[in-house]
Every structure is written in C-alpha cells, then in structure tokens.
C-alpha angles and dihedrals in degrees: 000000000000111000119195094188119084109268094217090062092063094039088050092052091047091050091048089053090049090054092048092048094051093043092066105025131048101221123203096236144354090252091058090051093054092043092055094046093051092045089051090048091048091056089068091060097042098134088061098062134090089202132041108209120215124227117214117193107190135170134181094230141010123281095041097125097256096127092044089052087051090050090056091044087051095049096047103036126094114265096342120202111194125196139161090204135013138174122227086247092055091048091050091053095047094059126084138148091296098032129195123250105260112222119187120188125195087021090166087075088062100040109016131108092277098048123088094247098258091221096175090056092047090050089055093050089045094052094038089068091079130045121249096028100122126178113239121221129175113230104206090193093064097022089230135125105240123207113222119195120234104175113123139120112252136186122201127191127191148119114288131001125328119227110298093238089059094044091050086062093041146083101234119213114197104205122194138186117277117264124226108287096025111117137180131183118256110258117218114185099209091050103035108029097074091059090049091050088054088055089048091052088055091054090051092049090049101046103032092060088057101045092121091055093047092046088058095046118122105178122195102256126216093198133053144221117003091352089062090049089052095045099038093088094047094047091048088054091051092049089050093051095046122189113094093327096095089059094043093051096052093044089052093046092051094044098045094042089053089046090051091051092049095050103035112111113248117236118243090248093050090047090050089049092052094041088052090060090052091047093053092056102167097337120120093204139014135192112240090244092055095045090051091047089053093048095047090052096056110114115241090008117129097225097096089055097053097112131319094312097029126245113356133212090247094053091042089055092045092053096046095044087074088067093046093260119140133173119244139166112303122192117208133164094278096046143281131307144141113296148116137268123226088239090062090070102039098094093046091045091052094048105040106023109018119178124225087265095057113109111247120247127221111301119241131211134201108324096231136028123234102242125176119288090245091057109026093160095051113130140201130214116258107267097183097249110062125027135319118241133180109258092213109040118187115257115261131204117229115208119202106242118235133194127251128213108254138150108263139193108230116250124211108240104207115222122235102240096181 
C-alpha cells in the first residue's frame, strides 16, 4: 500500500495514545495495550473495514479496572455511544453508513448468568461483525420487508465471560486487580476527557483522509480464520502507521489469539471427541459399551454425570453424529457388537482437535477482503500469499436500509467536548 502521508505521524499518534492509555489503566500485558490502541484507532476508519471487531473487557471480580478502560476507549474512539442497557431496536436505530462505536458497560447484566439471554441483541452483535449482514423486519404499515443495518464496532465490559459467539468475534482483554506497587493516575472525565478527545480528533484527521487506501489494504496476517477477520483492521492500521507498529500488531495478534484458544471453554461435543481419542488408546476398534465404560471412568470428565447412569449409547451416538461419526457392527475376538473403529474418528480428530503430530492443513486468511465502498464485492486474483477470491463474483443487489418504528430504550449520546 502506497502511503503519501508521513509514516511517523501515524506512529506518533498511536504511541501517544498508548501512553495515555497506560497512564490511566494498569493493563494485563503489553499485547493487550497494543491491541486496545489499534482497536481504538480502527474505530476512526470504520467505513473502510469489511469486519467490525468486537472488544470484550472482562474481569473475574469488581474493581479490576474494566469500566475505567471503557472510559478511555469512549474518550478516544470515533463517535462513541455509551450505554449500560440497550434494546435491539435502539441498537438498530443507532447504526447508519458511518456507524457509532457501540459501548456497553455492565454487559454481564445483559448476558450474564442471571440475565434472560437476550438472544436478539446477541444476534445483532454477532451479525454486526461483518458488513452486509442486515436484520430483516416486516413493516405492516408499508407491507414491505425492511433491511436494517447491523455493521458497527462494539466494546462490551462486564464481570465474567460474554457469550461465546461474541467472544469468538472479539479481542478479549482479561482485566485484573492492581497488585501492590502498580499505580495508575486518577481519571476525571471533566478534566481529562477533553485532552483525550483532542487525540481522538487527531486520529480522525489522519485516518479519514486515507480511507481509500485502507479499504484496499490486504495485510499479511499471522493468524487464521475468524481471528484474521477480527485482527485485519488493526493490522492494517499498524501497517499504515509504520514504525514498530507492524511488528507490535502481529506479535499481539499471535499472543492474544493463542491466549484466547488456551482460555476458551471447550464444548461438550469437543470434549467428547477429545476424550474418545484418549479412550481408544492403542485399540483399533471398541464396542460401544467398552467405549462408554472408559469415558465414564475418566477422572474429572463429565461423562459419569450425564443422567442417572452416566453417558448413554444413545446420547453418545447423537453427539458424535454431528461430526459424521456413526456406530456400526464391529467384530472383535470375542464376537460382534455395535461399536466404533478408530478410523471413524480420524478425520474429525484431525479437523477439530489435532495433536502436535497432525500434518497442518492449508492456512486460511481473513475470509473477506476490504474493497472500496463503491465496489464492496470487488475481487483480486490469488497471489499465493494473501487470500483466494473468485475472479468473477456474482452480481449482488444492495438495498438501502430503512428504519422501523420500534420501542426503544434511549441511549446516551456523549458530546464531543474537544
């Protein structure tokens, strides 16, 4: 990407933002600092992106600094819209072609264990991660189906984990209480926010003049799949800034993606698939009854608690069926019964829970490029280093989103005091 603006200007702005962030907040790692800085900067170029990464700020207990971090994100993001609660209708009405940055504090009251799930709001946040994923509503007054935009960057702060479908689309910051000897300056909105808004305006001036260049950016990604979708805007910003930021961004992406993989909760199906590999040991085939016996006897595994008698053959079959694994007649030395061959599991093991000895597959990059707004479906030929695209994409029809009349919970639009 050819950048006519001096690289050191962008790098200096990011470094200044980094210093401001670490002045007021004790962050869990340098990787987390760089990730938040780049996420904030990316919010100022939101119309350029094909994906709108989420930022999840979570902590195990109160007084870990999550709300303070959200304060700094609010003060330095582009067009922030902060709320402690919002209906899906209110979110819909807030989003346009140049959407605000949605900031939700106390998100655990919306998605936590004591909340009712808020599936519709979760659906909006999930869909809004990718451009051109509108919500559809039927307007009885006009008898028309209306397309409501959902694309917008969003940050959520709360105690405990957010829904896994949101965290899978997010950069997750694990906040913690300050240790003895760790200090942060007190933040006073009336005193300190105006200076941070000046910095935010500087980021806007820098990035809004280069939107076309950022739209065409296809940075080399150090991570794959959805992580690449989430990190692509941040790495594009780092490459655009220059200096040591390209290295910082990629180092943070690798470290934090690995951290997310290490800390994410394994689904029951994935746990079963992994435990079946342990249960098979060196055997090439097992009767269903023997496989169940081995699974139930695993210490700290949940299979002995699945109902009054533990995991049953029926439940085992239903869970494995999702991976294309089915029981069949197995002949062993003592006869023939229903069971499984090791080879039945090989493909699923390689795909979903590979070991270090599993040959790697072809790496994937961000699932979608970030073409210009005038040609969102434009494509590029496969060059062997970035991402494959269909050189002849089918034509698409874009509908102008419209609003629907729905009951809303008012959001607090925060004024720009700079």
